[in-house]
N, C-alpha and C positions, 0 to 999 in steps of 0.2 A: 215339797211333794215326795212321791217312794223311790224316785227312781230320773236316773238323767232325763228322761223324756221329760218330766215336770220343770227340769229346771230351763230346759229349754223351749216348754212347749209355745210360746208366741212368736217363736220363730217361724211359725208359719204364716205367718204375716209377716205384710211390708215394714221393714225398720225403720222406713224414714216420714212416715206419717209422725207428724207432733205437730201441737198447737202454734196452727200456721201464724197466725195472726199476735202471736202473745211472746213473741220473742223477748226472753227475760233481759231487755237491757237494764230496765230498772224494777224492783219490787213493788208491785202493786199493796192497796193498803185494803186491807178486809174490811169490810163495815159490819160497823157494831150489830151485836144481835145473835143468838146461840144457834150453833150446827145441829140440823135435823137428823144428825147421823149416829147410832147406837154403838157398833163395833169396830165401823172401817175408819182407817187412821189418815188414811190418802186425801182423801177431801173432803172440804166441810159445805154445808148448805147456809145461805144467809137472807133470810126473807124480806124485803123490801117494799113498800108500798106502792111502786110501780115496774119493780122487776126483781130480779133473784139473782141472787150473786152466787157460783161456785167456784171454791178456790181449791185448787190441787195441787196441796202441799208437798208432795214426792212424787212426784213425774217419772222418775226416773232412779237408780241406784247413785247416790252420792249427790243428788239435786242441790244448790244451794240455791235457786230460785222457783218461788210461784207460778203456777198458771192461773190466771183469772179470768173467770168466764160470765158474762152478764147476759141472764137469758130474758130477752125483753117481748112481751106480749106483742105478737101481729097485729098492727092497726095503730097499738099506743106509740106515742112520742119515743124517738128514736134517743137517748139521754145525749150528751156532747161526748164525741172520742176522747179517751184517755187512754197514754201510752201504756204498754201493758196489760189491757183491758181487752178481749174480743167479745163481739156485741154479736149474741146470736138471737135473732128472731122467732120466736114460740107459739103454736109447736109448729117441728118439721115434720115434712110427708115424706122425703125421701134422701135416703142414709146410705152413704157406703161406709161398710165396715171392715176390718184389717184382719179380725183375729177369731176364729171361729167361738171364742169366749163370749164373744158380742150377740152370736145370734141368740141363744138361749134369751139371752135379757131382752131382743126383741119379740121374741115368743112368747116370754111369759107377761109381756103385758099386752097383746092382742097388735102389736104390730110388726110381723113377718114380712107384711107384705110392699115394706115401706125400704125395705134391701132391695139396691136398685146396681150395686156394683159389691165384688168380692173378689182379692186376688186368691189365686187356684182353686178354684170351687170345690176341685176334686176332693178338699179336705175337709169339707162340711158334709156332717151324720146325719143332721135331722130330717128325715121322711117328707114334711111339708114343705120344708127349704130346697129339700134336694128336686121336689116336684117343680117349684118356680124356677129354678136353675133350667133342668131341663127343656123345660117351656118357653125358654129365652127371655127369661123376665128376670133375670140376675146375671150380667154382664161378667165373663171373665175376665179382670184386667192386669194377669200377667203375674209374673214371677218376682218379690223383691226389688231387684234395682231396674228389671224390668219393666215396671209398672209403668204402665200406657196411660203416660198423664194424659195424654190428648184427649181419650176414650174415656176416659175420668169427668174431664171438663165437660165432654157431650152429654152426660147423665144428666147434667146441672143437678145434682144434689144439694139439698139443704147445708148438709153437713158433713162430714169426714169425720168416726173416730178409729183413733191409731193408740199407739203407745211407742215407749221407745226403752232400749234397753242401757243407753249413755245419753251425755249429751250429744254428741256426735246428732248433729240435726239434718247431713246426707242434703236432700234435694228440696228442703227448705223454701227455699227464694221460689223453687219453682210452684210448686203448690201456693205460695202466697200471692204470686202474680195471679194467680185464677179469682182471686178476691171470693174464694169458698171455706166459712168459718171451719176448721180442724178442732176436734177437744181428745184431749190425751185422757186414755183409762189406762190407771195404773193398779188393777186388781192385782196383777198378778204379786205385789208388790205385800201386800197384807199378810199379817203374820197370823190372823186368827181365821178357822175355817167361816165364819160368819162374818168376817170384816170382807170378805173377797164375795162373798154371795149381796151385801148388802151393797153393791154395786149398782145392781135393778135399779135404785133410788135415782144414781146420776143419769143412765138410761132412761128411765122413766119423766124426769124435768125439761126432755127434750123435746116429747111427746105429751105433757100436759095431764099425766097418768098417775101423779102421784099417788093418789088412794089405792089404785089395782096394784101399784110396786108395792106399797105398804101391807096390803094384804096377803101378797104373794111371800112377803119377806118375814110376816110375822106367821106364817103358816111355816115354813121353814126352819126358821128359828125354836116355834114351837116341838116339832119331830124331833132339828137336833138335841135340844135340850132334857127330851123325856128318854130318848135314846143314850145320852149322857151319863143320865142319872141310874137308866138299869145296869149300866156298865160298871157304876161305882160299887156296885151292889156285890160284885164278883169278888169270889176270895183270894181267887187264883189270878196271877197275872200271866200270862204266859209270853216270855222272851221273846223278841222279834227282832231279826235281818231284814234291811232291806237294799235296793239295787243290784247292779252286778258290773261287769268290768268294760271299761270301754280301753280301748290298749291295754296300756299296762297300768290303768289306774281305777280304781273300784269308787263308782261316786253314789253319797248315802245321804239322807238329809241332818243338817246338823241337829243337835238338842232344842233349839227355838225355832226351826223351821216350822212353816205349816203340817206338814206330813208327821213332823215329831208331835203336834199340838193333838192330830186327829187320834195317833195311836196312843196316845194317855188318856184322851177320854173314852175309847173304845176298850180301856182297861186292859191295856197292854203295858209290858216293859220293852220297852226301845234301848236298846245294849248302846247307843248311843246319848241319851236321853240329857246325860250329865254336862255337855259339851253346850259350850255357851255362844254361839254361833246361829246366826238363823239362813244364813245361807244352804249352800253344799258340801262336805269333805270331800277330798280327793285323797282316798288312802291306796296302800301298797294291798295285795292280796294278802301277802302274810299276816299283815295289821289286821286285817278284815277276819282272817279265819282263825286267828287266835282268838279273838275274840267272840266271835260268832258263829264256832263252829258246832257250839251244841246250843244254838238256837232253835226255841220249839218251831218258829212260825218262821218262813221266809215272804217277801211280800214286793211284789215289783221286778218281776224279769225282761222288761223292753219287750221285744216282738216273740222270747222262746214262748211257746205255750204248750211245750211237750216233754217230759223229763229227759227222753232223748234226746232232745233237739241242745238242748241245755248240755248236757253231758260232753256231747260231740264239741258244741263251742270251745270246750275249755273241760277238760278230764276230772280237772281239781274240785267243781263244784258237786261231782258226787262224793265229795268225801265229808260232807255237809252233814250233820245229823238229819235237817229239815229234809234235807233230799231224798236219805234213807226212809223217811217216814211217810212221803209224799205231800209234806205240808210246805207245799211253794205255791205260791197264787199270783197270776197275771190280773189286768185290770183289762182285757181285750176282749171279752164277753158281747162290746156290742160295736160293731163299726157299719158304717154308711154304705150304702150301696158302691162308692169308688174309695173302701179301704179308710177313711177318717175314722178317728176313732171316738167312742162317744165320750168317753171317760175325758178326755183332753178338751171337749167342746162342753158338755154337760156338767161336771163336777165343780166346775169353780160357783157354780148356781147349786147348785144342789147336796153340797156339805153332806148333810142330813144321809140321803141315799147312798154317800162311800161310808159313812158312821156305820150305818144300820148292817152294811155289807162285812167290813172290820170287826161287827161285834159279832155278827153271825158266824165268823172264820174263828175270834179265839173265846166266843162262847156261845154254843151254839145253843144252849140250854134255855138263855135270854130270849131267844128269836124261835120259837118251834116254830116249823112249817115256813121260814122265811124264805126265800127264791134272791139270790142274789144277783144283783143287776149291773155292776162292772165288772166284779172281780170273779174269776172263776179259777180252780185247780187246776196245776199242770196234769195232763192226762199222764 
């Protein structure tokens, strides 16, 4: 993404929710059949005559074992237990999610009312979901290691959707002992913007809403590709700088990062596009200044929303050409009632909106009259 916040976006969710009944003691054998996934590389779907298998092949960075979920229609005969396979009766009706990025997946398939529990509900931005939270229909479950497991159990969820940043399983045994199926969502590892959006298919499988998810994703894909084609016709590609200092280091996307792909697709010249890494670069101010001093655009400034506040944090920021020209943009335009950032919630599912915002910044003549949704110029 476009700065440090995007590197740690999923840190707002409990870190210990992992596939509770799929401890990778041995690798499962994926069933035969073609995956029904187009852009995402982190999971695959395999149809069987009696059930559907979902294989999460990259559950966290550096993972060497896959996670295998077998979705069995409710009322159908349950297959014999196999080591390394979690059986989940579907469709589910009650779910606990652990990242705000999961919420749009629920809402876009029409099952926002299935959410019964969430950690740190203040982070949720969705107006509809905030109404449910305020009405007491979504239970606050605590923060990270302080997750109230007993309270989660009392909610009787059919499934918990979690994520992991590493192989550290944390409180896996406590979750496992509850007998609640846990699925691992690794959308944040996808390198293609549409790959992240395609995890809506994963969520939809739990609710038997594959057709609706296909319609939603097809519309997002069409929108994204149309805007990308418009941007490709631009004759001038503005140079772009990204990120800000955190402590003594400037964090910005590597050249193969999700954010770098968005910038390229928006018809921009990202100054670190030739870097071969897909993570985040940690550079000195001097290095960034020498390369990005004359960048046309500066995108992503954390919580800074005014030029005055930015320069007050570090007066060296005012030395950049983009600062002097007022061509700096943050992505905090839409926030929830409790301060949650909608970009960090909806952005994974709607890369087409992000792309339109970026194109409107880099090539405003291509989208006349367009009102940016996530991005806003620093005042």
